[in-house]
C-alpha positions as CSV (number, residue, x, y, z in Angstrom):
1,M,22.4,-3.2,42.4
2,F,19.4,-5.3,41.9
3,R,18.2,-8.3,42.7
4,I,17.1,-11.0,40.2
5,G,15.8,-14.4,42.3
6,A,18.5,-15.7,44.4
7,C,21.3,-13.3,43.1
8,T,22.2,-10.1,43.2
9,V,23.2,-8.6,40.1
10,A,25.8,-5.5,39.7
11,V,24.9,-2.8,36.6
12,S,28.0,-0.7,35.6
13,A,26.5,2.5,34.0
14,A,30.1,3.6,33.8
15,L,30.9,0.5,31.7
16,G,27.6,0.8,29.2
17,F,26.6,-2.4,30.6
18,F,22.9,-0.7,31.5
19,Q,21.9,2.6,29.8
20,P,17.8,2.4,29.5
21,N,17.8,5.3,27.7
22,A,21.0,5.1,25.2
23,F,18.6,3.8,22.4
24,A,15.3,5.8,23.2
25,D,16.3,8.5,20.2
26,E,16.7,5.5,17.4
27,V,13.8,3.7,18.6
28,L,11.3,6.0,19.3
29,A,12.7,8.9,16.1
30,Q,9.9,9.1,13.5
31,P,10.1,11.0,10.1
32,S,8.7,14.4,10.1
33,P,5.7,14.6,8.2
34,A,7.8,16.7,5.8
35,A,9.9,14.0,5.1
36,L,6.9,11.7,3.7
37,G,5.0,11.7,0.9
38,Q,1.6,10.5,-0.4
39,V,0.3,8.4,-3.0
40,R,-3.2,9.5,-4.6
41,G,-4.9,7.7,-7.1
42,S,-7.9,5.9,-9.1
43,V,-8.5,2.6,-9.9
44,K,-10.8,2.2,-13.5
45,D,-12.1,-0.8,-15.8
46,A,-10.7,-0.9,-19.3
47,L,-13.6,1.4,-20.4
48,G,-12.2,4.0,-17.8
49,R,-15.6,3.3,-15.5
50,P,-14.2,3.5,-11.9
51,L,-14.1,1.0,-9.6
52,A,-15.5,1.3,-6.0
53,E,-14.4,-0.9,-3.3
54,A,-11.3,-2.4,-5.2
55,S,-8.9,-3.5,-2.5
56,L,-5.3,-1.6,-3.0
57,G,-2.1,-2.5,-1.4
58,L,1.3,-0.4,-0.8
59,R,4.2,-2.9,-1.7
60,A,7.7,-1.9,-1.0
61,A,10.8,-3.1,-3.1
62,S,11.8,-5.3,-0.4
63,G,8.3,-6.9,-1.7
64,T,6.7,-5.9,2.1
65,I,3.1,-4.7,2.0
66,V,3.4,-1.8,3.9
67,T,-0.1,-0.7,4.3
68,R,-3.9,-1.4,2.4
69,T,-6.7,0.7,1.9
70,T,-9.7,0.6,-0.4
71,S,-10.9,2.4,-3.6
72,D,-14.0,5.2,-2.6
73,A,-17.4,5.2,-4.7
74,E,-15.1,7.3,-7.3
75,G,-12.6,4.3,-7.2
76,G,-10.3,6.9,-5.7
77,F,-7.4,6.1,-3.1
78,A,-4.7,7.4,-0.8
79,F,-1.8,6.3,0.9
80,Q,-1.0,8.5,3.3
81,G,2.7,9.2,5.5
82,V,4.3,6.8,3.1
83,A,8.4,7.1,3.3
84,P,10.1,8.1,0.3
85,G,11.1,5.3,-2.1
86,T,9.8,3.2,-4.9
87,Y,6.3,1.2,-4.7
88,A,4.4,-0.9,-6.2
89,V,0.5,-0.1,-6.1
90,I,-1.2,-3.4,-6.4
91,A,-5.5,-3.3,-6.9
92,E,-7.4,-6.3,-6.8
93,K,-11.2,-6.6,-7.2
94,V,-13.3,-9.7,-7.7
95,Q,-14.3,-10.5,-11.2
96,Y,-11.5,-8.6,-12.6
97,Q,-7.5,-9.4,-13.0
98,A,-5.4,-7.3,-10.2
99,G,-3.5,-4.5,-11.6
100,T,-0.3,-3.1,-10.9
101,A,1.0,0.4,-11.4
102,I,4.5,1.8,-10.2
103,V,5.0,5.0,-8.4
104,T,8.1,6.7,-6.7
105,V,7.3,8.9,-3.9
106,T,9.4,12.0,-2.8
107,A,9.6,14.1,0.5
108,G,6.7,16.1,1.2
109,A,5.0,15.5,-2.4
110,S,2.4,13.4,-3.6
111,A,2.8,10.5,-6.3
112,T,0.0,9.8,-8.9
113,A,-0.9,6.0,-9.3
114,P,-4.0,5.5,-11.8
115,V,-4.1,1.7,-12.2
116,T,-6.7,-0.5,-14.4
117,L,-8.0,-3.6,-14.0
118,A,-9.4,-5.9,-16.8
119,A,-12.2,-7.8,-16.6
120,R,-12.0,-11.7,-15.9
121,G,-14.8,-12.8,-18.3
122,A,-14.5,-10.7,-21.6
123,L,-17.6,-11.1,-23.7
124,D,-16.6,-14.0,-27.1
125,I,-17.2,-12.0,-30.3
126,N,-19.1,-14.9,-30.7
127,E,-21.5,-14.8,-27.6
128,I,-22.1,-11.2,-29.2
129,G,-22.9,-11.9,-32.5
130,R,-25.4,-14.8,-31.4
131,A,-26.9,-12.3,-28.9
132,S,-27.3,-9.2,-31.5
133,C,-28.9,-12.0,-33.6
134,R,-31.4,-13.5,-31.2
135,Q,-32.9,-9.7,-30.9
136,R,-33.1,-9.1,-34.2
137,V,-35.7,-12.1,-34.5
């Protein structure tokens, strides 16, 4: 029995009304590291040059962003401790169009997801022609 305000409440463990640890194994259970995988990759521009500090998100099939990271100086990135499944790796960077790669993660393995971003402001062929003409004059 325990008291809540002016009422006394009887709790019967025998009937299963109050079992503080009944769901502890389910709530606290975490997958073992061997049951998880990782996603590694690189972010590059259309010419194959690495893009540093691109923002990346790992989107589950449900549409939820599971985790985020940023690419390093060489454009590399990694998502550690990823549950098995299919994900979209979404990369974004200022002055570039967002890029996506689909990847399937398996337990204990590393999946690769290269992402290419196209520049937003590609040069117009007429602009290139005018610039080369001005240089000759």
